[in-house]
C-alpha positions in Angstrom: -3.7 54.4 -21.4 -2.7 50.8 -21.9 -1.8 49.1 -18.6 1.9 48.2 -19.9 4.1 49.2 -17.0 7.9 49.1 -17.2 8.3 46.1 -14.9 9.7 43.0 -16.0 9.2 40.3 -13.3 6.9 37.2 -12.8 5.8 35.6 -9.3 3.7 32.4 -9.0 3.1 31.3 -5.2 1.6 28.0 -6.1 2.2 25.0 -8.3 1.8 25.6 -12.1 -1.5 23.6 -12.1 -3.1 26.0 -9.7 -2.9 28.9 -12.2 -3.4 26.6 -15.4 -6.3 29.0 -16.7 -4.4 32.3 -16.2 -1.2 30.8 -17.5 -2.9 29.5 -20.7 -4.4 33.1 -21.1 -1.0 34.5 -20.7 0.8 32.2 -23.1 -2.0 33.1 -25.7 -1.3 36.9 -25.0 2.5 36.3 -25.2 2.0 34.5 -28.6 0.1 37.5 -29.9 2.9 39.8 -28.8 5.7 37.6 -30.3 8.5 39.9 -31.6 7.4 43.0 -29.9 10.0 43.1 -27.1 12.6 40.4 -26.9 13.7 39.8 -23.2 17.2 39.0 -24.5 17.4 42.5 -26.1 16.2 44.1 -22.9 19.1 42.4 -21.0 21.5 43.3 -23.5 20.4 46.9 -23.5 20.7 46.8 -19.6 24.1 45.4 -19.6 25.2 48.1 -22.1 23.5 50.6 -20.1 25.3 49.4 -17.0 28.7 49.5 -18.7 27.8 53.1 -20.0 26.9 54.1 -16.5 23.3 54.8 -17.4 20.8 55.6 -14.6 18.5 52.7 -13.6 20.1 50.0 -16.3 18.4 52.4 -18.9 15.0 51.6 -17.7 12.3 54.1 -18.9 11.1 56.8 -16.3 13.9 59.2 -16.0 12.6 62.5 -17.3 13.6 66.3 -16.8 13.3 68.1 -14.8 13.8 65.3 -12.0 16.0 63.3 -14.3 18.0 60.7 -12.4 16.1 61.0 -9.2 17.8 58.7 -6.4 18.7 61.1 -3.6 19.2 58.2 -1.1 21.4 56.1 -3.5 19.0 53.2 -3.2 20.5 51.9 -6.6 23.9 51.6 -5.4 25.2 48.0 -5.9 21.7 46.8 -7.0 21.5 44.2 -9.7 19.3 44.5 -12.9 16.9 41.8 -11.5 16.6 43.8 -8.2 15.7 47.1 -10.1 13.3 45.3 -12.2 11.3 44.0 -9.2 11.5 47.6 -7.8 9.9 48.9 -11.0 7.0 46.2 -11.0 6.4 47.4 -7.5 6.3 51.0 -8.6 4.1 50.5 -11.5 1.6 48.7 -9.2 1.7 51.6 -6.8 1.2 54.0 -9.6 -1.7 52.6 -11.0 -3.4 52.2 -7.6 -2.4 55.8 -6.9 -4.1 57.0 -10.4 -7.3 55.2 -9.3 -7.2 56.6 -5.9 -6.6 60.2 -7.0 -9.5 60.0 -9.6 -11.7 58.5 -6.7 -11.1 61.5 -4.6 -12.1 63.9 -7.2 -15.6 62.2 -7.6 -16.4 61.0 -4.2 -18.6 64.1 -3.4 -21.3 63.3 -5.6 -20.8 59.8 -7.4 -21.2 56.7 -5.2 -22.0 53.8 -7.6 -20.6 51.2 -5.1 -21.1 52.7 -1.9 -23.8 54.0 0.5 -23.9 57.4 -1.1 -24.0 59.1 2.4 -21.1 61.3 1.6 -18.3 62.2 4.0 -14.4 61.5 3.7 -13.1 58.4 2.1 -12.3 57.0 5.6 -15.9 57.4 6.7 -17.3 55.9 3.3 -15.3 52.8 3.5 -16.2 52.1 7.3 -19.9 52.6 6.5 -19.6 49.9 3.8 -22.0 46.8 4.5 -19.9 43.7 5.6 -20.5 41.8 2.4 -18.6 44.6 0.5 -15.4 44.0 2.6 -15.6 40.4 1.5 -16.2 41.3 -2.2 -13.4 43.8 -2.2 -11.0 41.3 -0.6 -11.8 38.8 -3.3 -11.4 41.2 -6.0 -8.1 42.4 -4.9 -7.0 38.9 -4.3 -8.1 37.7 -7.8 -6.1 40.7 -9.5 -3.0 40.0 -7.6 -3.4 36.3 -8.2 -3.4 37.1 -11.9 -0.5 39.5 -11.8 1.6 36.9 -9.7 0.9 34.1 -12.1 1.8 36.2 -15.2 5.1 37.9 -13.8 6.7 36.2 -11.1 8.6 33.0 -10.8 7.4 29.9 -9.4 8.8 29.2 -5.9 8.7 25.4 -6.7 11.6 25.9 -9.2 15.1 24.7 -8.7 17.2 27.7 -7.1 14.2 29.8 -6.6 14.7 33.4 -5.3 11.9 35.1 -3.7 10.4 38.1 -5.5 12.1 37.1 -8.8 10.4 38.0 -12.0 10.1 35.8 -15.0 12.9 36.7 -17.6 10.4 37.0 -20.5 8.1 39.3 -18.3 8.1 42.8 -19.1 7.3 44.8 -15.8 3.6 45.9 -15.3 2.6 44.3 -18.7 0.1 41.7 -17.7 -1.6 41.6 -21.1 -4.4 43.9 -20.2 -5.0 46.3 -23.2 -8.8 46.0 -24.1 -8.6 49.2 -26.2 -5.5 48.1 -28.3 -3.4 51.3 -27.0 -0.2 49.3 -26.8 2.3 50.6 -29.5 3.9 48.0 -31.5 7.1 50.0 -32.0 9.6 49.4 -29.0 10.6 52.9 -28.8 7.1 54.2 -28.7 6.4 51.8 -26.0 9.3 53.1 -23.9 7.7 56.6 -24.3 4.3 55.2 -23.1 5.8 53.6 -20.2 7.5 56.9 -19.2 4.3 58.6 -19.6 2.5 56.1 -17.3 5.2 56.3 -14.4 5.3 60.3 -14.7 1.5 60.3 -14.4 1.4 57.5 -11.8 4.1 59.0 -9.8 2.2 62.4 -9.8 -0.9 60.6 -8.8 0.6 58.9 -5.7 1.7 62.2 -4.5 -1.7 63.7 -5.2 -3.6 60.7 -3.2 -1.3 61.3 -0.3 -2.2 65.0 -0.4 -6.0 64.1 -0.4 -5.5 61.7 2.4 -3.5 64.1 4.5 -6.1 66.8 3.9 -8.9 64.6 4.9 -7.3 63.5 8.0 -6.3 66.9 9.1 -9.8 68.8 8.3 -12.2 65.9 8.7 -13.9 67.0 5.5 -13.7 66.2 1.8 -11.8 68.5 -0.6 -14.9 70.0 -2.1 -16.5 70.8 1.2 -13.2 72.1 2.8 -13.0 74.6 -0.1 -16.6 75.5 0.0 -17.5 73.6 -3.2 -19.2 70.4 -2.1 -21.2 70.2 -5.4 -18.1 69.6 -7.5 
């Protein structure tokens, strides 16, 4: 699935020159996708959705049977920009959740980056050599720097508001689509966004369940159910 989340926000925590390389890459990717999704059209759609009382400014993600799920009324009084920022954060967590849930399913026997001594995820990570902690930190930092430079506004801009996405940024769409799965039709793109959100939300619940199970039992899921070879 293409990593084309429903988030529409940019964040650059340094001067433009600091991210010149990634900015050039982003500009090239944006030029490649010219005409795909006009930010002005998205804002017009959001304004019309708000006027019509549509949930979450009409952003994709509401799907039966849950539908308009906001039990704590967190959306009350929130602007379109605030909701977009939340969508960016949700998509980021969805993707991490999907990777995490998949990792729990294969951790019993597959250890390409770790010591291979088995055990729960907590134990495996603690047993990593110190150099891996440094490499993991650098890797996460590089990914976040790219995401920030692509989607978030520069704090040096006049009247900057912290945690404000760029107007032209589509939440979650950092241009990473090596398999070319991103639809060219806007409506098909919205359908794919909804699919990614729904899978990501389920994955976050699944990952939380795996963590709770390991914490409570002290063993991996396969071992706990008598199937350590899975």
